C-alpha positions, 0 to 999 in steps of 0.5 A, a space after each residue: 339796337 339803335 332804339 334800345 341804345 338811345 333809351 338806355 343813354 337817356 335813362 342813365 342821364 336822367 338817373 344821374 341828374 336826379 341823383 345829383 339833385 338829392 346829394 350835396 353839391 358844391 357851390 359853383 365857384 366860377 358863376 360869379 367870376 370871369 369865364 376861364 378859357 385857353 388856346 392850345 396847340 401842337 407842332 409835330 415834325 421831323 427829318 428822315 433819311 432812308 438807309 434803304 433805297 426806294 424808287 417811289 419815295 424820297 430818300 431824305 426830307 423834312 415833314 410836319 405830320 401834325 399841326 393843331 390849334 384849339 380853343 377851350 372855354 369853361 362856362 362854369 364848373 360843370 360845362 365846357 366846350 372845346 374846338 380843335 383844328 388839325 392839319 394833316 393827311 385826311 386819307 381814311 376811306 379805304 374800301 374793299 370790293 366783295 371779290 377782295 380784288 379791288 381796293 379804292 381810296 379817298 385820297 386827301 392832301 397831305 396838309 388838309 385842315 379839318 375839324 377834329 374836335 367840336 365838343 360840348 362837355 357837361 359834368 352832370 355830377 361826380 358819377 356821370 358826364 355827357 359829351 356831344 358833337 365831334 368827339 375824339 376817339 375813345 378807341 385809342 386817343 383818350 387812353 392809349 395815345 396819352 399813355 404813350 406820350 410820344 405822338 410827335 414821334 409816331 401815332 399808336 399802332 391802331 391809328 397807324 394801321 387805320 383800325 379806327 377813326 381818330 374822331 367822329 360825330 356823335 354822343 358820349 356818356 362816361 360813368 364813374 361807378 367807383 373811384 377807380 373804374 369808368 365806363 364809356 358809351 358812344 353812339 357815333 356816325 362811324 364815318 370819321 371826321 372828314 365825312 357826314 353820316 352815310 346815306 344808310 344811316 348806320 351808326 357805330 356803337 362803342 363801350 369800354 371799361 377802364 380801371 386806373 390805380 392812381 397814375 401808375 396802372 391802367 387796364 382797359 377793354 374796348 369793343 364796338 359794333 358797326 352796322 353793315 351798310 347793306 344786307 349783303 354785307 356783314 356788321 364790323 366790330 373791333 375788340 381791343 385790350 390795353 395795359 399800361 404800368 408806370 414805376 418811377 422813371 420806367 413805363 411799359 404799355 401793351 395792347 391787342 386789337 381784333 377787327 372782325 369782318 373788316 370792311 364788312 367782309 367775312 375776314 378778321 385781322 388783328 394786331 398788337 403793340 408793346 413799348 417801354 420808356 425809361 427816363 434818366 438825367 431828368 431831360 433824357 429818355 430811351 424808348 423802344 416799340 414793336 408793332 405787329 399788325 395785319 393791314 386792312 387792304 391786302 391783309 398782309 402781316 406787317 412788323 414795325 420797330 422804333 428805337 431811340 432817345 429823347 431830349 427835352 431841352 424845355 418843358 413841352 419841347 421835345 427832340 428825338 433821334 430814332 431808328 425805324 424798320 418796317 417789314 415786309 417793305 424792308 424800309 430802314 430809316 433814321 429820324 430826327 423828330 421835333 415836337 412842341 405843345 402849348 
């Protein structure tokens, strides 16, 4: 499968490049100008207070969940490179033994700096793009997270439930067969941003199809396949569907995910999320979100609710007062979140 995937990718790049040479191209307006570059970053944190007692965690406290610093350089009209460092908790490696009784974690520091993106991106022509390096996840970061737009409050449900990695080493081809449809193919290590390729050399293959109508409708289906590390295990795969709709000041989104043979065992888990956001008086928003998902360790059912209000005192600076409730942990919290992007 690996060989056929690589051959297909190479053929698509060659055809796209050949087609671009036989069609009219625009003059590269940046060749004779100074290179374009920018520094960007974000700070996401908050203060929480638990309404229910917990013997293992603090009742109240401040936190910074994300600190990002990045740099992007535009070499010319078609080629750019982006590098980004993320400071957050790096715990991602969760393993379940064959008997499903023993679960092990690779625990990381709560504020570990790691390479989240190191991407070289080439727009071959108007129909095809190629990206190489450490790539952000097309499973949930490039579409769902951007549509949600409230990452400073909490991540989208696939990320919080660890149904996939936020980034990975590999190659990506994005095709634009029509104005409204895009097709994305990835070949990745499958081990996330904190580790090298596993010693078996097994890859993760992904494909998704996305339909966009202007900026108000997004429909998307995603699937991936990860080879089993050993013959005694089963290949793991993920199937995800997402729909988002915007109308004036109102926005809704919903998604569903199924993980087949989770942790390479004969076990399936699934989850779903839905949310609504309404903006009023220019700087205020009300929002509500509900997640239902099965965790990837003990496969228990979980429910998670967020409801609150957001205030934007300045562009790209956000404050939110929100209520959260988690079950079966039965933890209720009041959060004051803050976020800034530059």
